[in-house]
Structure formats: structure tokens, C-alpha cells
FIDOKE-956916 format. One record per residue (C-alpha): residue number from 1; residue in one letter; y, x, z. Coordinates in pm, 1 decimal. Each point is the difference from the previous one (the first is absolute). Layout:
<sites>
{num = NUM | residuo = A | yy = Y | xx = X | zz = Z};
...
</sites>
This chain:
<sites>
{num = 1 | residuo = M | yy = 5336.9 | xx = -870.5 | zz = -3930.3};
{num = 2 | residuo = G | yy = 43.2 | xx = 49.8 | zz = 306.0};
{num = 3 | residuo = S | yy = -366.4 | xx = 132.5 | zz = 183.8};
{num = 4 | residuo = S | yy = -96.5 | xx = -57.2 | zz = 400.5};
{num = 5 | residuo = E | yy = -246.2 | xx = 105.5 | zz = 184.4};
{num = 6 | residuo = S | yy = -275.1 | xx = -318.5 | zz = 120.7};
{num = 7 | residuo = T | yy = -64.8 | xx = 54.9 | zz = 397.8};
{num = 8 | residuo = P | yy = -331.0 | xx = -33.2 | zz = 88.1};
{num = 9 | residuo = V | yy = -168.8 | xx = -307.9 | zz = 133.5};
{num = 10 | residuo = Q | yy = -78.8 | xx = 71.4 | zz = 403.1};
{num = 11 | residuo = R | yy = -360.2 | xx = -119.6 | zz = 50.4};
{num = 12 | residuo = P | yy = -58.8 | xx = -122.7 | zz = 361.1};
{num = 13 | residuo = S | yy = -217.3 | xx = 250.1 | zz = 36.8};
{num = 14 | residuo = S | yy = -336.2 | xx = -107.8 | zz = 216.5};
{num = 15 | residuo = P | yy = -53.6 | xx = -94.2 | zz = 306.1};
{num = 16 | residuo = P | yy = -240.6 | xx = 307.6 | zz = 189.1};
{num = 17 | residuo = P | yy = -325.1 | xx = -97.4 | zz = 82.5};
{num = 18 | residuo = P | yy = -76.8 | xx = -118.1 | zz = 336.6};
{num = 19 | residuo = N | yy = -117.5 | xx = 220.1 | zz = 270.0};
{num = 20 | residuo = P | yy = -366.4 | xx = -51.0 | zz = 93.8};
{num = 21 | residuo = E | yy = -12.1 | xx = 122.5 | zz = 315.4};
{num = 22 | residuo = L | yy = 221.5 | xx = -142.0 | zz = 293.3};
{num = 23 | residuo = V | yy = 160.2 | xx = 205.2 | zz = 250.1};
{num = 24 | residuo = K | yy = -198.1 | xx = -60.2 | zz = 350.6};
{num = 25 | residuo = P | yy = -387.0 | xx = -6.2 | zz = -44.5};
{num = 26 | residuo = W | yy = -135.9 | xx = -295.2 | zz = -1.7};
{num = 27 | residuo = R | yy = -289.2 | xx = 33.4 | zz = 253.5};
{num = 28 | residuo = T | yy = -10.0 | xx = 293.0 | zz = 241.9};
{num = 29 | residuo = F | yy = -212.7 | xx = 288.8 | zz = -69.8};
{num = 30 | residuo = D | yy = -131.6 | xx = 335.3 | zz = 179.3};
{num = 31 | residuo = W | yy = -85.4 | xx = 190.8 | zz = -287.1};
{num = 32 | residuo = G | yy = -122.3 | xx = 223.8 | zz = 249.1};
{num = 33 | residuo = Q | yy = -222.8 | xx = -166.0 | zz = 176.3};
{num = 34 | residuo = K | yy = -339.8 | xx = 70.5 | zz = -209.0};
{num = 35 | residuo = E | yy = -205.8 | xx = 231.8 | zz = 316.5};
{num = 36 | residuo = D | yy = 138.6 | xx = -253.2 | zz = 194.9};
{num = 37 | residuo = L | yy = -146.1 | xx = -247.8 | zz = -125.8};
{num = 38 | residuo = K | yy = -279.3 | xx = 213.0 | zz = -108.0};
{num = 39 | residuo = K | yy = -96.8 | xx = 69.7 | zz = 411.0};
{num = 40 | residuo = K | yy = 47.4 | xx = -378.4 | zz = 47.9};
{num = 41 | residuo = L | yy = -170.7 | xx = -104.9 | zz = -183.6};
{num = 42 | residuo = E | yy = -304.9 | xx = 198.6 | zz = 9.9};
{num = 43 | residuo = N | yy = 45.8 | xx = -47.9 | zz = 441.9};
{num = 44 | residuo = F | yy = -41.9 | xx = -399.9 | zz = -92.7};
{num = 45 | residuo = C | yy = -220.5 | xx = -172.9 | zz = 253.2};
{num = 46 | residuo = P | yy = -94.9 | xx = -369.8 | zz = -126.3};
{num = 47 | residuo = S | yy = 68.4 | xx = -222.8 | zz = 302.9};
{num = 48 | residuo = H | yy = -335.9 | xx = -202.4 | zz = 11.0};
{num = 49 | residuo = P | yy = -195.1 | xx = 132.5 | zz = 161.6};
{num = 50 | residuo = D | yy = -269.4 | xx = -130.6 | zz = -220.6};
{num = 51 | residuo = V | yy = 139.2 | xx = 116.0 | zz = -346.9};
{num = 52 | residuo = N | yy = -37.3 | xx = 446.0 | zz = -35.3};
{num = 53 | residuo = H | yy = 194.0 | xx = -109.9 | zz = -406.7};
{num = 54 | residuo = V | yy = 264.1 | xx = -236.2 | zz = -66.7};
{num = 55 | residuo = K | yy = -86.0 | xx = -189.7 | zz = -330.0};
{num = 56 | residuo = I | yy = 273.2 | xx = -12.1 | zz = -237.4};
{num = 57 | residuo = L | yy = -34.4 | xx = -216.4 | zz = -324.4};
{num = 58 | residuo = V | yy = 152.5 | xx = 151.5 | zz = -279.3};
{num = 59 | residuo = A | yy = 69.7 | xx = -323.6 | zz = -354.5};
{num = 60 | residuo = G | yy = 168.1 | xx = 44.1 | zz = -310.6};
{num = 61 | residuo = E | yy = 88.5 | xx = -44.1 | zz = -342.4};
{num = 62 | residuo = I | yy = -170.5 | xx = 122.2 | zz = -247.8};
{num = 63 | residuo = G | yy = 160.4 | xx = 365.3 | zz = -56.6};
{num = 64 | residuo = A | yy = 270.2 | xx = 17.0 | zz = 228.0};
{num = 65 | residuo = G | yy = -132.7 | xx = 299.5 | zz = 221.6};
{num = 66 | residuo = K | yy = -266.2 | xx = -146.1 | zz = 281.6};
{num = 67 | residuo = S | yy = -302.3 | xx = 296.9 | zz = 33.5};
{num = 68 | residuo = S | yy = 275.7 | xx = 217.5 | zz = -123.5};
{num = 69 | residuo = F | yy = 191.1 | xx = -76.6 | zz = 296.8};
{num = 70 | residuo = I | yy = -276.9 | xx = 59.2 | zz = 187.8};
{num = 71 | residuo = N | yy = -63.9 | xx = 301.9 | zz = -131.0};
{num = 72 | residuo = S | yy = 320.2 | xx = 111.9 | zz = 22.2};
{num = 73 | residuo = V | yy = -16.3 | xx = -63.9 | zz = 374.2};
{num = 74 | residuo = D | yy = -297.4 | xx = 251.9 | zz = 64.9};
{num = 75 | residuo = S | yy = 189.0 | xx = 236.6 | zz = -163.3};
{num = 76 | residuo = A | yy = 307.4 | xx = 39.8 | zz = 223.8};
{num = 77 | residuo = F | yy = -252.6 | xx = 86.6 | zz = 291.9};
{num = 78 | residuo = L | yy = -251.4 | xx = 241.9 | zz = -220.0};
{num = 79 | residuo = G | yy = 328.4 | xx = 149.1 | zz = -78.5};
{num = 80 | residuo = R | yy = -182.8 | xx = 6.0 | zz = -402.0};
{num = 81 | residuo = I | yy = -55.7 | xx = -271.3 | zz = -267.1};
{num = 82 | residuo = S | yy = -261.9 | xx = -210.0 | zz = 13.3};
{num = 83 | residuo = S | yy = -200.1 | xx = -278.0 | zz = -177.1};
{num = 84 | residuo = R | yy = -291.4 | xx = -164.2 | zz = 245.6};
{num = 85 | residuo = A | yy = 161.9 | xx = -289.5 | zz = -160.9};
{num = 86 | residuo = L | yy = -78.2 | xx = -67.1 | zz = -385.4};
{num = 87 | residuo = V | yy = 235.3 | xx = -67.7 | zz = -221.4};
{num = 88 | residuo = N | yy = 59.2 | xx = -87.5 | zz = -337.5};
{num = 89 | residuo = T | yy = 242.8 | xx = 184.8 | zz = -203.9};
{num = 90 | residuo = A | yy = -123.5 | xx = -133.5 | zz = -364.6};
{num = 91 | residuo = D | yy = 276.4 | xx = -72.5 | zz = -215.2};
{num = 92 | residuo = G | yy = -22.2 | xx = -213.8 | zz = -242.1};
{num = 93 | residuo = D | yy = -359.1 | xx = -95.5 | zz = 69.9};
{num = 94 | residuo = I | yy = -100.7 | xx = -388.7 | zz = 99.4};
{num = 95 | residuo = V | yy = -173.0 | xx = 170.6 | zz = 239.8};
{num = 96 | residuo = S | yy = 335.9 | xx = 47.9 | zz = 151.7};
{num = 97 | residuo = S | yy = 134.8 | xx = -313.0 | zz = 89.3};
{num = 98 | residuo = R | yy = -252.1 | xx = -144.8 | zz = 220.5};
{num = 99 | residuo = S | yy = -111.4 | xx = 131.1 | zz = 310.8};
{num = 100 | residuo = F | yy = -164.4 | xx = 348.6 | zz = 20.6};
{num = 101 | residuo = T | yy = -125.5 | xx = -62.8 | zz = 385.4};
{num = 102 | residuo = K | yy = -281.3 | xx = -233.5 | zz = -9.2};
{num = 103 | residuo = N | yy = -124.1 | xx = -24.6 | zz = 369.6};
{num = 104 | residuo = L | yy = 116.6 | xx = -2.9 | zz = 337.8};
{num = 105 | residuo = K | yy = 55.9 | xx = 315.0 | zz = 108.7};
{num = 106 | residuo = G | yy = 106.2 | xx = 172.7 | zz = 369.2};
{num = 107 | residuo = F | yy = 218.0 | xx = 372.2 | zz = -9.2};
{num = 108 | residuo = S | yy = 71.8 | xx = 140.7 | zz = 289.4};
{num = 109 | residuo = I | yy = 272.6 | xx = 242.7 | zz = 16.9};
{num = 110 | residuo = R | yy = -31.5 | xx = 393.5 | zz = 32.7};
{num = 111 | residuo = S | yy = 218.8 | xx = 194.8 | zz = 119.6};
{num = 112 | residuo = E | yy = -91.4 | xx = 388.9 | zz = 18.9};
{num = 113 | residuo = K | yy = -97.8 | xx = -57.8 | zz = 392.4};
{num = 114 | residuo = K | yy = -227.4 | xx = -280.9 | zz = -71.7};
{num = 115 | residuo = K | yy = -52.1 | xx = -311.7 | zz = -28.3};
{num = 116 | residuo = M | yy = 256.4 | xx = -344.1 | zz = 92.7};
{num = 117 | residuo = P | yy = -123.3 | xx = -297.6 | zz = 168.0};
{num = 118 | residuo = F | yy = 201.0 | xx = -194.3 | zz = -321.3};
{num = 119 | residuo = I | yy = -274.8 | xx = -79.9 | zz = -241.9};
{num = 120 | residuo = F | yy = 203.5 | xx = -180.1 | zz = -342.6};
{num = 121 | residuo = K | yy = -226.5 | xx = -229.1 | zz = -230.4};
{num = 122 | residuo = D | yy = 46.7 | xx = 2.9 | zz = -325.1};
{num = 123 | residuo = I | yy = -25.0 | xx = -320.8 | zz = -148.0};
{num = 124 | residuo = M | yy = -53.1 | xx = -132.8 | zz = -411.8};
{num = 125 | residuo = G | yy = 357.6 | xx = -97.2 | zz = -129.7};
{num = 126 | residuo = L | yy = 232.5 | xx = -286.7 | zz = -42.5};
{num = 127 | residuo = E | yy = 25.7 | xx = -226.4 | zz = -383.1};
{num = 128 | residuo = P | yy = 206.7 | xx = -252.5 | zz = -22.3};
{num = 129 | residuo = E | yy = -275.0 | xx = -254.7 | zz = -194.7};
{num = 130 | residuo = V | yy = -309.1 | xx = -131.9 | zz = 240.8};
{num = 131 | residuo = L | yy = -259.8 | xx = 154.3 | zz = -114.9};
{num = 132 | residuo = K | yy = 109.8 | xx = 345.7 | zz = 2.8};
{num = 133 | residuo = G | yy = 7.5 | xx = 266.0 | zz = 233.8};
{num = 134 | residuo = S | yy = -44.4 | xx = -42.3 | zz = 369.0};
{num = 135 | residuo = Q | yy = -41.2 | xx = -388.7 | zz = 134.0};
{num = 136 | residuo = I | yy = 248.1 | xx = -120.1 | zz = 287.4};
{num = 137 | residuo = E | yy = -323.6 | xx = -35.8 | zz = 259.6};
{num = 138 | residuo = D | yy = -90.2 | xx = 301.6 | zz = -100.5};
{num = 139 | residuo = I | yy = 320.7 | xx = 186.9 | zz = 134.8};
{num = 140 | residuo = I | yy = 53.3 | xx = -220.6 | zz = 259.4};
{num = 141 | residuo = N | yy = -401.4 | xx = -28.3 | zz = 128.9};
{num = 142 | residuo = A | yy = 27.0 | xx = 425.7 | zz = -46.3};
{num = 143 | residuo = V | yy = 296.4 | xx = -25.9 | zz = 244.4};
{num = 144 | residuo = Y | yy = -210.1 | xx = -210.9 | zz = 246.5};
{num = 145 | residuo = G | yy = -325.9 | xx = 268.9 | zz = -52.4};
{num = 146 | residuo = H | yy = -198.4 | xx = -209.6 | zz = -163.7};
{num = 147 | residuo = V | yy = -48.0 | xx = 158.7 | zz = -342.9};
{num = 148 | residuo = K | yy = -318.0 | xx = 344.3 | zz = 111.9};
{num = 149 | residuo = D | yy = 156.1 | xx = 320.0 | zz = -159.5};
{num = 150 | residuo = G | yy = -110.0 | xx = 53.6 | zz = -333.4};
{num = 151 | residuo = Y | yy = 10.0 | xx = -302.6 | zz = -68.4};
{num = 152 | residuo = K | yy = 60.7 | xx = -76.7 | zz = -437.0};
{num = 153 | residuo = F | yy = 318.7 | xx = -220.6 | zz = -77.9};
{num = 154 | residuo = N | yy = -133.3 | xx = -276.0 | zz = -140.3};
{num = 155 | residuo = E | yy = 275.4 | xx = -120.8 | zz = -259.7};
{num = 156 | residuo = E | yy = -111.6 | xx = -413.4 | zz = -99.0};
{num = 157 | residuo = Q | yy = -121.6 | xx = -49.9 | zz = 371.7};
{num = 158 | residuo = A | yy = 100.2 | xx = 115.4 | zz = 347.1};
{num = 159 | residuo = L | yy = -272.3 | xx = 116.7 | zz = 290.7};
{num = 160 | residuo = T | yy = -130.2 | xx = -296.8 | zz = 178.9};
{num = 161 | residuo = Y | yy = -212.9 | xx = 7.5 | zz = 309.3};
{num = 162 | residuo = K | yy = -291.0 | xx = -6.2 | zz = -200.7};
{num = 163 | residuo = D | yy = 23.4 | xx = 294.0 | zz = -103.9};
{num = 164 | residuo = Q | yy = -175.1 | xx = 340.6 | zz = 113.5};
{num = 165 | residuo = Q | yy = 315.8 | xx = 184.3 | zz = 64.8};
{num = 166 | residuo = Y | yy = 170.0 | xx = -296.8 | zz = 187.3};
{num = 167 | residuo = N | yy = 32.8 | xx = 115.0 | zz = 297.0};
{num = 168 | residuo = C | yy = -14.5 | xx = -349.9 | zz = 228.8};
{num = 169 | residuo = D | yy = 95.2 | xx = 141.8 | zz = 370.5};
{num = 170 | residuo = P | yy = 296.0 | xx = 305.3 | zz = -77.1};
{num = 171 | residuo = N | yy = 72.6 | xx = 193.4 | zz = 364.2};
{num = 172 | residuo = L | yy = 329.0 | xx = 132.9 | zz = 4.5};
{num = 173 | residuo = S | yy = -41.3 | xx = 289.9 | zz = -172.7};
{num = 174 | residuo = D | yy = -122.3 | xx = -147.5 | zz = -363.0};
{num = 175 | residuo = Q | yy = 358.8 | xx = -145.1 | zz = 65.4};
{num = 176 | residuo = S | yy = 292.9 | xx = 39.6 | zz = -215.2};
{num = 177 | residuo = F | yy = 315.0 | xx = 32.9 | zz = 220.9};
{num = 178 | residuo = C | yy = 267.3 | xx = 25.1 | zz = -266.6};
{num = 179 | residuo = L | yy = 17.1 | xx = -55.3 | zz = -383.7};
{num = 180 | residuo = V | yy = 194.3 | xx = 169.1 | zz = -183.0};
{num = 181 | residuo = Y | yy = 114.4 | xx = -35.4 | zz = -388.7};
{num = 182 | residuo = V | yy = 70.6 | xx = 251.3 | zz = -197.3};
{num = 183 | residuo = I | yy = 241.9 | xx = -134.4 | zz = -282.4};
{num = 184 | residuo = A | yy = 160.8 | xx = 290.7 | zz = -288.2};
{num = 185 | residuo = A | yy = 357.3 | xx = -32.6 | zz = -7.3};
{num = 186 | residuo = D | yy = 28.3 | xx = -4.2 | zz = -397.5};
{num = 187 | residuo = T | yy = -123.2 | xx = -242.7 | zz = -34.0};
{num = 188 | residuo = V | yy = 36.3 | xx = -257.8 | zz = 332.2};
{num = 189 | residuo = Q | yy = 224.6 | xx = -235.3 | zz = -205.3};
{num = 190 | residuo = Y | yy = -265.4 | xx = -69.4 | zz = -237.0};
{num = 191 | residuo = T | yy = -228.2 | xx = -78.8 | zz = 252.1};
{num = 192 | residuo = D | yy = -214.6 | xx = -320.8 | zz = -147.2};
{num = 193 | residuo = D | yy = 74.2 | xx = -326.3 | zz = 214.2};
{num = 194 | residuo = C | yy = -389.0 | xx = -61.8 | zz = -2.4};
{num = 195 | residuo = L | yy = 3.7 | xx = 350.0 | zz = 218.5};
{num = 196 | residuo = L | yy = 291.3 | xx = -57.9 | zz = 198.6};
{num = 197 | residuo = D | yy = -186.1 | xx = -337.7 | zz = 95.2};
{num = 198 | residuo = K | yy = -319.2 | xx = 165.7 | zz = 88.1};
{num = 199 | residuo = L | yy = 130.3 | xx = 235.3 | zz = 242.5};
{num = 200 | residuo = K | yy = 234.3 | xx = -337.4 | zz = 192.5};
{num = 201 | residuo = I | yy = -332.8 | xx = -183.3 | zz = 37.0};
{num = 202 | residuo = I | yy = -127.0 | xx = 341.9 | zz = 165.4};
{num = 203 | residuo = R | yy = 312.1 | xx = 47.7 | zz = 201.3};
{num = 204 | residuo = Q | yy = -52.8 | xx = -370.0 | zz = 146.1};
{num = 205 | residuo = R | yy = -388.1 | xx = 36.0 | zz = 45.2};
{num = 206 | residuo = I | yy = 39.7 | xx = 320.1 | zz = 247.7};
{num = 207 | residuo = S | yy = 328.3 | xx = -61.2 | zz = 128.6};
{num = 208 | residuo = E | yy = -127.0 | xx = -243.4 | zz = 173.2};
{num = 209 | residuo = K | yy = -212.3 | xx = 233.1 | zz = 243.1};
{num = 210 | residuo = G | yy = 295.4 | xx = 266.9 | zz = -4.3};
{num = 211 | residuo = I | yy = -89.3 | xx = 252.7 | zz = -207.0};
{num = 212 | residuo = P | yy = 287.6 | xx = 217.0 | zz = -135.7};
{num = 213 | residuo = Q | yy = 92.6 | xx = 51.7 | zz = -364.2};
{num = 214 | residuo = V | yy = 131.0 | xx = 277.7 | zz = -159.5};
{num = 215 | residuo = I | yy = 140.6 | xx = 80.8 | zz = -362.9};
{num = 216 | residuo = V | yy = -19.4 | xx = 412.2 | zz = -97.5};
{num = 217 | residuo = M | yy = 209.8 | xx = 20.6 | zz = -326.0};
{num = 218 | residuo = T | yy = -173.4 | xx = 254.8 | zz = -208.8};
{num = 219 | residuo = K | yy = 154.0 | xx = 187.5 | zz = -378.1};
{num = 220 | residuo = V | yy = 376.0 | xx = 3.8 | zz = 147.7};
{num = 221 | residuo = D | yy = 109.4 | xx = 331.3 | zz = -155.7};
{num = 222 | residuo = E | yy = -96.3 | xx = -216.8 | zz = -354.9};
{num = 223 | residuo = V | yy = 266.3 | xx = -278.8 | zz = 47.6};
{num = 224 | residuo = C | yy = 251.9 | xx = 202.4 | zz = 208.2};
{num = 225 | residuo = P | yy = 169.1 | xx = 346.4 | zz = -158.5};
{num = 226 | residuo = L | yy = 116.8 | xx = 122.6 | zz = 292.8};
{num = 227 | residuo = V | yy = -230.4 | xx = 19.6 | zz = 121.1};
{num = 228 | residuo = K | yy = -265.6 | xx = 142.2 | zz = -262.4};
{num = 229 | residuo = K | yy = 194.2 | xx = 225.9 | zz = 34.1};
{num = 230 | residuo = D | yy = 47.2 | xx = 73.7 | zz = 372.9};
{num = 231 | residuo = L | yy = -187.5 | xx = -217.7 | zz = 223.6};
{num = 232 | residuo = R | yy = 236.0 | xx = 25.5 | zz = 258.1};
{num = 233 | residuo = K | yy = 247.5 | xx = -231.2 | zz = -196.7};
{num = 234 | residuo = M | yy = -284.8 | xx = -270.7 | zz = 141.7};
{num = 235 | residuo = F | yy = 223.2 | xx = -185.9 | zz = 288.0};
{num = 236 | residuo = T | yy = 374.3 | xx = 37.8 | zz = -202.3};
{num = 237 | residuo = S | yy = -170.7 | xx = -126.1 | zz = -331.7};
{num = 238 | residuo = K | yy = 122.3 | xx = -331.4 | zz = -116.0};
{num = 239 | residuo = K | yy = -281.0 | xx = -59.7 | zz = -244.4};
{num = 240 | residuo = I | yy = -251.8 | xx = 29.8 | zz = 276.7};
{num = 241 | residuo = K | yy = 175.0 | xx = -194.2 | zz = 256.4};
{num = 242 | residuo = E | yy = 35.8 | xx = -255.6 | zz = -322.1};
{num = 243 | residuo = K | yy = -420.3 | xx = -35.2 | zz = -86.1};
{num = 244 | residuo = M | yy = -58.6 | xx = 40.5 | zz = 429.4};
{num = 245 | residuo = E | yy = 211.4 | xx = -367.4 | zz = 16.0};
{num = 246 | residuo = L | yy = -232.9 | xx = -131.3 | zz = -246.9};
{num = 247 | residuo = C | yy = -302.9 | xx = 110.5 | zz = 126.3};
{num = 248 | residuo = S | yy = 69.5 | xx = -201.6 | zz = 345.6};
{num = 249 | residuo = A | yy = 127.7 | xx = -309.0 | zz = -221.4};
{num = 250 | residuo = K | yy = -274.2 | xx = 18.7 | zz = -238.9};
{num = 251 | residuo = V | yy = -330.0 | xx = 36.2 | zz = 339.0};
{num = 252 | residuo = G | yy = 234.3 | xx = -79.6 | zz = 349.9};
{num = 253 | residuo = V | yy = -68.1 | xx = 315.6 | zz = 158.1};
{num = 254 | residuo = P | yy = 286.9 | xx = 72.2 | zz = 146.4};
{num = 255 | residuo = L | yy = 196.1 | xx = 331.8 | zz = -98.5};
{num = 256 | residuo = T | yy = -78.2 | xx = 101.3 | zz = 291.3};
{num = 257 | residuo = N | yy = -378.4 | xx = 40.4 | zz = -60.7};
{num = 258 | residuo = I | yy = 10.1 | xx = 153.5 | zz = -343.3};
{num = 259 | residuo = F | yy = 65.5 | xx = 345.3 | zz = -99.3};
{num = 260 | residuo = P | yy = 41.4 | xx = 134.5 | zz = -302.8};
{num = 261 | residuo = V | yy = -235.9 | xx = 330.0 | zz = -93.1};
{num = 262 | residuo = K | yy = -78.4 | xx = 251.4 | zz = -292.8};
{num = 263 | residuo = N | yy = -375.8 | xx = 22.6 | zz = 1.6};
{num = 264 | residuo = Y | yy = -70.0 | xx = 314.6 | zz = -183.0};
{num = 265 | residuo = H | yy = -132.4 | xx = -1.9 | zz = -280.9};
{num = 266 | residuo = N | yy = 0.0 | xx = 309.6 | zz = -248.2};
{num = 267 | residuo = E | yy = 93.4 | xx = 294.8 | zz = 305.9};
{num = 268 | residuo = I | yy = -220.4 | xx = 257.5 | zz = 29.5};
{num = 269 | residuo = N | yy = 165.7 | xx = 80.4 | zz = 345.2};
{num = 270 | residuo = T | yy = 57.8 | xx = -240.3 | zz = 268.2};
{num = 271 | residuo = D | yy = 419.4 | xx = -31.9 | zz = 95.6};
{num = 272 | residuo = D | yy = 205.4 | xx = -70.9 | zz = 328.0};
{num = 273 | residuo = D | yy = 231.4 | xx = -229.8 | zz = -78.4};
{num = 274 | residuo = I | yy = -288.6 | xx = -221.0 | zz = -183.5};
{num = 275 | residuo = D | yy = -244.2 | xx = 71.6 | zz = 298.3};
{num = 276 | residuo = V | yy = 277.6 | xx = -121.5 | zz = 205.7};
{num = 277 | residuo = L | yy = 60.9 | xx = -338.0 | zz = -172.2};
{num = 278 | residuo = L | yy = -386.8 | xx = -25.3 | zz = 70.2};
{num = 279 | residuo = L | yy = -34.5 | xx = 53.1 | zz = 344.6};
{num = 280 | residuo = K | yy = 309.3 | xx = -165.5 | zz = 109.2};
{num = 281 | residuo = A | yy = -131.8 | xx = -369.2 | zz = -186.2};
{num = 282 | residuo = L | yy = -334.9 | xx = 75.6 | zz = 95.3};
{num = 283 | residuo = E | yy = 126.5 | xx = 81.5 | zz = 455.6};
{num = 284 | residuo = Q | yy = 117.4 | xx = -376.6 | zz = -110.0};
{num = 285 | residuo = I | yy = -310.5 | xx = -131.2 | zz = -133.4};
{num = 286 | residuo = V | yy = -268.8 | xx = 134.5 | zz = 261.3};
{num = 287 | residuo = Q | yy = 264.4 | xx = -135.1 | zz = 306.1};
{num = 288 | residuo = L | yy = 53.4 | xx = -337.5 | zz = -165.8};
{num = 289 | residuo = A | yy = -389.6 | xx = 9.9 | zz = 5.9};
{num = 290 | residuo = N | yy = -51.4 | xx = 132.3 | zz = 281.6};
{num = 291 | residuo = D | yy = 320.6 | xx = -284.2 | zz = 202.2};
{num = 292 | residuo = R | yy = -271.9 | xx = -253.2 | zz = -184.4};
{num = 293 | residuo = L | yy = -337.6 | xx = 186.2 | zz = 167.7};
{num = 294 | residuo = E | yy = 172.3 | xx = -20.7 | zz = 349.5};
{num = 295 | residuo = D | yy = 61.6 | xx = -428.4 | zz = -76.5};
{num = 296 | residuo = T | yy = -327.1 | xx = -47.9 | zz = -45.1};
{num = 297 | residuo = D | yy = -62.5 | xx = -193.3 | zz = 307.0};
{num = 298 | residuo = S | yy = 293.9 | xx = -188.0 | zz = -70.3};
{num = 299 | residuo = Y | yy = -161.7 | xx = -206.7 | zz = -398.9};
</sites>
């Protein structure tokens, strides 16, 4: 019997994985503008003569990084890691699933030279359940200056005009002129519909008074290996662009008002690339708030 050699079967090769990076950046960004941004923000002056500090209210779901964002902005100006707004980092603790911020508190951002004329107002985190987290009315009242600093949030009942911590006659300096939603990129796709409903109600109510709204998208390094390795891949990353578009669709904020950032988390020194993203987001937030302040007489 003759023998014959069998021809090996050629199996089709697997297609290469899709390129996670775009050829052209989806947003133009100057990574070398840190010092110019710092100088511009340090020289900022509110547009209304009766207002010395522009207030910005920071809201977001528990664990999204509200307080970390405030600390990170502070760090970018100081050139060192700041931890003024307390952050809960307890893993596995039942308390870590609840808001660590219990009271309304204002944080003036400082540079190495001076205190700057804008203040972040930190509030209790949002939760999907009706009687958990900060209440819708408390957030709206805080925007309009009706909630005094130090107010301890009550998950079961919103502040009323009968409470001593309710400011019945707020002036311009008490009010916030921009609402910043902090949303984590690694969990945005899982955002509960009930929480989104809360955000939509807040958006509608404050939009009636022309209050601008911005999304700061945190934890970008957790969703994109490219960005984790090199932050400068931020605006060529397909994954980050997808997350931005998802944020916009879910919350209703236009892409022009969404800013991806990385908060300081385990770093012990500041970093120019982290700083410039934070400072650019802050510049846009402050400009929008100041534009609204300038238009106060028309509302």
C-alpha cells in the first residue's frame, strides 16, 4: 500500500482586534497650557459688582468622585496633594456604599499665591432610592442659595422654609451659578433609571432659571487601558468618546459641556497632564457660571 502525506488544513486566521485609538483626536486639546490656565484663573474676577465669589454646586452619585474632584482641583493649584474635602476609601465596609458627605460645605480654591474668587459647594451624594442620599429639593434649594452652609442633609425629608438652616432671602452671593454633575466613566452604563429621573427633574427645574450644567467624567483611566498608560491618549481614545456620548445621552448635557478628567487617587505628587485636564474643566465651568452671573438681571 502506498502512503500519502496529508495536507494540513489551513484555518482562517482571527481578524486583528479593532484599533482602540482614532487617527485624529475627537477634541482639540493643548497639553502645554497648564501655566496659562492657572494664571488666567488666578486673575479671574466675577462679572457682577455685588458678587465676590462665584459659587459652583457639585453633585453626583455616591462614589463618583465629587469630593476627590474638589481636592484634585485644589491640588492642581497648590502643586501638592490636597485632602480638604473628606473622601471615603473604605473597601468592603457597608458605610462605603453611603455618602461620606453629610453637610453642605463650601471650599474656596487656593493657589500658591492667593484664594481665588470661586467656591465649590459639596453636597451629599445622590442615590436612586427616594429616601436615600440628597433630596431633589435640597439640591435645587442649594443652587438658589436657600440652604445655609453646615446644613446636615436629611435623607427622609428635604429642608423647608420653617427650618433654621433655610435662607428665605438669599442674595446673589449665596447662589450657585453652575451645577456640576460628577459621573464615573466606569459605571455610567449602569446608572439607575431612578437616579437619572432625579437628574432630569433637577435639570429641568434649574434650566428654567438659566443655570448652566456641566458633567465632569471621572475615572477615565479605569475604562481605557490606553489612557491608563498615557493620559495624553484621552482625546484619541474610542472608549472615552463612547463614554462621553453615553453620558450626554443619559443626562441630556451636550458634549461641549462634558469634561473627562482623572482625579488624584493614589498619587503622592501632582502631575502636569492630570492638572491641565482639571484646570481646563474648571476654566469652562467658571466661564459658564460667570456668563450666567452676568445675565442675572434678565431672570
